[in-house]
N, C-alpha and C positions, 0 to 999 in steps of 0.2 A: 404517192402521199404528198399532200400539199404542205407548204411551209407555213408556219404560224404567222399571223398578221401582228406585227410588233405592237402597234398602238392599241388594237382591240384587246389582245391578250394581256398586255400590261395593265390595262384599265380593269380587266376582270379580276386580276390578282390584287390590285391596289385597293379596290373598294372594300373587300372583306377585311383587309389589314387596317384600313382607316376606321372601319366600324369597330373593330376590336380595340383600337387605340382610344377611340372616343368613349367606348364602354368603360375601359380602365380608368380614364380620366374622371368620368362621372362617379364611378365607385370610390375613387380616392377622395373626390370632393365630398361625397356623402359621408365617408368615414371621418374626414376632418371635421365636418359640421357636428357629427355626433360626439367626437372626442372633445370638441370645444363645449358642447352641451354638458358633458360630464364635468369638465373643469369648472364651468360656471355654476353648476348645481352644488359642487363641493364648496366653492367660494361663498355662496349665499346661505348654505344650510349647515355647514360643519361648525359646531360651536367651539369656543375657546377650550383648548386642552382635550377636545374630543374629535371624533371622526365619524365618517359614514360607512356603514357596512356595504359589502357588495350587493347584498339582497335589497337594501333600501335604494341604492342607486339604480339598480335594474328596474325595480318597481316604479320609482318616481319617473324614470325616463322612458318607460315602456319598452325596455330592451331585455334580451336574455342575459343571464349572468355571464355566459361565455363571451357574449359580444362586449359587455362592459369590461370584462377582464382583458380582452384583446385590445380594446381602445385605451385602457389605462397604462398598458406596458410602455409605449413611447413617452407618455406623460411622466411616468415615474423615472424613466431613464433620463429625461430632460430636467429632472428635479422640480417639475411644475406640480407634481403630486408626490406625496409620501404615503407609504402603507405601513401601518404598525405591524411589526413582526409577530407580536403576541396576539392581537385581536383581529388583524387583517383589515382594520378600519382605515379609510382614506382621509387625508387632510391636505391642505395646500403645502407645497414644498418650498424650500428657500429660493428656488429658481424664480418663483413669482415675485419675491422681494427684490431680486436683482433687476427683473424687468420693470417693476414699479419705480425703483430708484433711477434707472436709466431714463424712464419716461419723464419723471419729475425734474431731472437735471436739465432737460431740454425745454421746460416750460418757461415762458415769459408771459406774465399776466396781460400786458398790453397786447401782445400778439394773439394770445388765446381769446381775448375779449373783443378784438378789433371788429370782426364781422358782426358780432352781436350789438356792439355799441353803435355802429353805423346804421344797422337795421332799426334799433330803438329810436335813434334820432329821426329817421324817416317816418316811423309810425307815430311818434309823439309830436314831431314838428318842433321840438325844443332842444336846448343844449343838454348834452349828456356828459357827465363827469365820471371818471374812474379814480378811486382813491385807495391808498393803503394806510394801514395803521402803524404809525411810528410814535409810540407813547411819549408825551401825553397828547399828541395831535394826530390828525389825519393829514396826509400829504396828497395833493392832486397830481396824478401821474399821466392823465390823458384827458382830452377834451374834444368832443365832436359837436360841431354846431352848424346850423343852417346859416350860411353867410348872407342870405337875403333878409334876415331878421335882425332885430336889435341884438347886439352881442353882449354876452355876460362879461363882467369885469374880472372874472376868475382867471388865474394864470397857472399853467403847469409848473409845479414846484412850490406853489404857495401852500400854506398850512391852514387848517381849520380846527376849531375846538370841537370836542366830543359832545358837549351838552346842548349846543345851540345850532348845530347843522344836521340836516337829515342823514348825511352819510356818517357823521360822527355818532348819532344816536343809533343808526342801524348796526354799527359795529359794537357800540357800548352795550346794547341790549343782550348780546351774546358773550359778554365778558364776565369773569367771576365777580362776585360781590365786592371783593377787595379792590378791584379796578374802579368800580362805581364809587366806592367810598373815597378813593384817592381823588377821583374827579371832583367830587363834592368838596372835599377838604381843600383842594387847590383854589376854590372860589368859583362862583358862577355869576359874574357881573352881567348886568343887563346891557345888551348891545342895541336892543330896540325895546319898545314898550311891550312887545309880545314875547320876549325872551323868558324861558322858564328859569326861574332863579330859586325856587323852593325845592329842596331835596326830596320831599315826600311826593311832590307832583312829578318830579323827574322820574322817580322809581315807578310811579303809576304809569307814566308814559312809556317807559321801557317794557313794562309788562304787556301793554297794548301792542307794542311793536312785535314782540315775540308771538303774540296771539294772531295778529293779522298778516305778519310777514313783511311789512314795510314800514318805513318811518316817514314822517312829514316835518318839514321845517316851514311853519306857517308864519313867515315874516319875522322869524326869531333871530336871524343873523343879519339880514338886510331888510329895510322897511318895506320895499315894494317887490320882494322876490319870494316865491314859494318853490320848494324843492320836495321831491318824492324820491326816496332811496330804499334800497334793499341790500341785505348782506350777501356777500359771496363766501361760500364755504369751501375750505380747502380739502385735500384728500383725507385729512384726519377730522373733518367736520368742525374745525375751529374757524373763527371768523377774523380775518385780518385785512379784509378789503371790502369795498362796497361800490355800488353803482347808483347814479342818480339822474333824474331829469329835473332841470331847473328852468324857470322862466318868470317873467313879470306876472304879477297878480292879475293884471288885466287879461292875460291869456290863460294862465293856470288858475282857474277859479276854484273855490272850495268844492263845488260840485264836480269839477273835472278831476280833482285829486282822487276821487273814488274810482274813476276809470283808469287813471295812470298807475295807481298803486299796484293792482294785480299785474298790469303789463310789465312794470319794472321788476316786480318779484319774479315773474316767469323768466324774464331775460337773465336776471342774476342767477336763477337756478340752472339755466342751461350752461352758463359760464362755470358754475360750481361743478357740474357734472364733467365738463371738459377738464377740470382740475383734479378730478378723481373722487369727488364727493359722491356718496351713495344716496343722497337725499332725493 
């Protein structure tokens, strides 16, 4: 009787074991993806004070009831889902709130927006500003510019008015009427001959901003500068920051504004989603 060949025999036993391990890993990965799909569907479709039945979840996700039930067990144990004892309906659990709070506590607007602002500067070829709303002003917290071009005079930490800057109007357009009224009551002095100083015209402009998704400062704050800005929405869909592209009127023509507007709005929306907005 011949002795076993160590290398050859070990390889024969290892291969099936490796195959079984890989199979288990694939099954676990597939189960995790399906469990996340359940969680996301509940997040998107369970109304306030209501939940989703096991039958609806199974039908919507194309899974059997037994599979959905199995997938929800660890989610309920982790408090990511809750199941009503009376109706059996599923809704988000308070564990999701803790996760959201933990995520929000780590967010820094400048860090979250950094990649997007740099990319926007490269695409637009103009200076990009990031501001936050600190009533009754906006405060510039970041600035990204192409050093090969004429630099803008703006400074990080400087303040701007709401009614005559693109970033200010982008924020003001999504504020309650009381804030608009306060802005008007505080006075709207003309900084250039193009500054909007009429309250009716300002409110009309704010309505246009909400409709198209971006604001324009057409030489209203500085005589030879145009700016295009868009609001940044937070996790609660409120607006307390904005993003803009600014440049001399010789480069940012009235015609070019129509191209920059959607570009800035798309960039601001990507930042908003990183902040937790569902827009």
